[in-house]
N, C-alpha and C positions, 0 to 999 in steps of 0.2 A: 628536627627538634624532638627531643624526648620529654615526656611528661610523666612524672612519678605518680603512681596510684597505689594507695594502701587499702587492702581489704579488711573490713571489720568483722566479717563472718564468712562462713563457707557458702552462703547463698549469694554473695556478691559476685557480680559478673563485670569484667573489665569493659569499659566503653569501647565500642567497635563501630566501624563504618560498614554499611551494607555494600557500598561500592567505593572503590579507591578515589573516585572523583567527587564523592559526597563532601559537603561542607561540614556536616554535623556528625558527632559520635553518638550513637544510640545508647541511651541509659535504660537499664532493665530493673524492674521492680524486684526488690529482695524481700520486702515485707510491707504491710499496710497498717497504719494506725489512723485514728480519727480524733478530732478535737472540735470544740465549739469556738467560734470567733466572738467578738464583743457584742454582736447583735443576736447571738444564739444560732447562727447558721452552722450546719454540719460541714466541717472541712475534712477532706480526705488527704492524708499525708502519705505520699509515696516515697519510700526509703530506697536508697541504693546500697547502703552499707559500704560506701566508698568514701575515702578522703583523697582529694586530688590537689597536687601541688602545681598550681598554674605558674609558669615561668614569669619572672619579673618582666615588666613591660607589656604584659598581656592580661586579659581577663577572660573568664568563661561566661558566655551568654547561654542561658538555659531556656530553650524554646519548646513549645508543644510540638508534637509530631502532627502530620497531616491527618492521621487517623482520629484526631480529636473531634473531627467533624461528624464522626459516627456516634459520638457519646455526648450525653447531656452534662458535660464538664467544662470548666473554664479555669485556667491557671490563675490563681489569686493575684499575682503581681505581674501578669502578662508575660514578662520576660525576667527570669531570675538572673542575678549577677553574682558570679563567683570571683571574688578578688584574689589577686596573687598571694596575698598574705593570709588568706583563710585556710585553716587546716582541719576544719570540722567535716562532718558527714554532709554529702550533697543530697538534698531532699527537694521535692517540689510539692506544693500544696494546691489542691483543686477544690472548687465549690461546685455543687450540683446546680445547673441552670434551670432545672425543672423540679423544685422542691417537693411537689406533690407525688412524685414517682420514685421508686427505688432505682437509683442510678445504675447504668451499665458502666462498670468500672474496669480499669485495667487490673489484671490478676498477676499474682506472683509469677515471675519468669517472663512476663511480657515487656516489650519496649514501650515506654510511656513518655519519653522526652528526648531531646537531642541537645548535646553540648557543642557549641561552636566557640573556638578559642580565637580571640581577636586582639590585635595590637592596641595599646593605649598610648596615644600621642602625649608627649610632655607639654604641658601648658600651665600658665599661671594667670589667675584672676587679678586684675589691677583696677583700682578705682579711677574713674574718668569723669570729668565735668561735661564732656560732650562726646557724642558718638558720630561715626561717619554716616553720610547720606546713603540712602538706598532707594530703589524704585518702589518698594513696598511701604517704607516708613513705619508708622505706628499702627497701620491697619491690622486688626486682629482677627479673632475667630469669625469665620464666615465671609471675610472680605473678598475672598477669591472664589465665591460660589458660582452658580450657574445662571446669574441674572442675564448675562449676554445671550444665553441660549433660550431662556424662558420668554424673552421678548419675541421669539419667533414661533411661539405656540399658536397653533391653528385654533382660534376660538370657536370655529364651527364644528370642531371634532365632537362626536357624540359621547364619547366615554373618556375617562381619565387615561385609559390605556392608549387610546388613539392620540391624545394630547402628548403622552410620553413619547410615542413614536415620532411625533413632529419635532420634539426636542432632540431626539437621537439623530434624526435626519439633519437638523441644523448643525449639530456637532460634526457629523460626517462631512457636511459641506465646508465647514471651517477648516477641518483637517486636510481635506483635498486641496483647498485654496492655499493653505500653508505649504503643502508639499510642492505645488506648482511653483509658488514663489521661490521656494528653496532651490528647486531645479534650475529656474531661470537665473537666480543669483550665482549659481555654480558655473553657468556657461560663460566662457570668455567672450567679450565683445570683439567683433571683427575689427581688425586694425590695431587692437591693443597689444601690449607686449606679451600677455599670456597667450593670445591667439597666434602670435608669431612664434 
């Protein structure tokens, strides 16, 4: 599959993969501008000076690179979406996570984000009076938390860290038990058709 890319300036760099097996195409900073959001926060705008024609049936997901962990920056919309019908410049906006300091920013010519092109399944939203049953039902935020594990906390532990270790041990015990059960379920019963 070929993806058409238009350069808007001489500073623009075509998206490239560092390795053939990589999922994302690295995007390079062509220039940097700043703006203020609605609450007065400084927003750093990284430009690519690129317009990308995403093929029909696909969209581009704009993710931060792993190097973001070294910088006090956060992509404002977590993951950007480039629709197949969009023909404008691809940019990404970041906010400083530590406003009291001068942020360590990506510089012109550096890779700052990665573009992953993914398929868009065709679907249609329809109104329904009832929905199908599920094992979760309407249980929402926090309903699948660690309550089962916190029941195993050692109350005699001297510090919160020791109590945390008891929760981790309980999780490991459950994982080991599940693995044993899974292995046993996979073994054919003697005399069964599978065993023969």
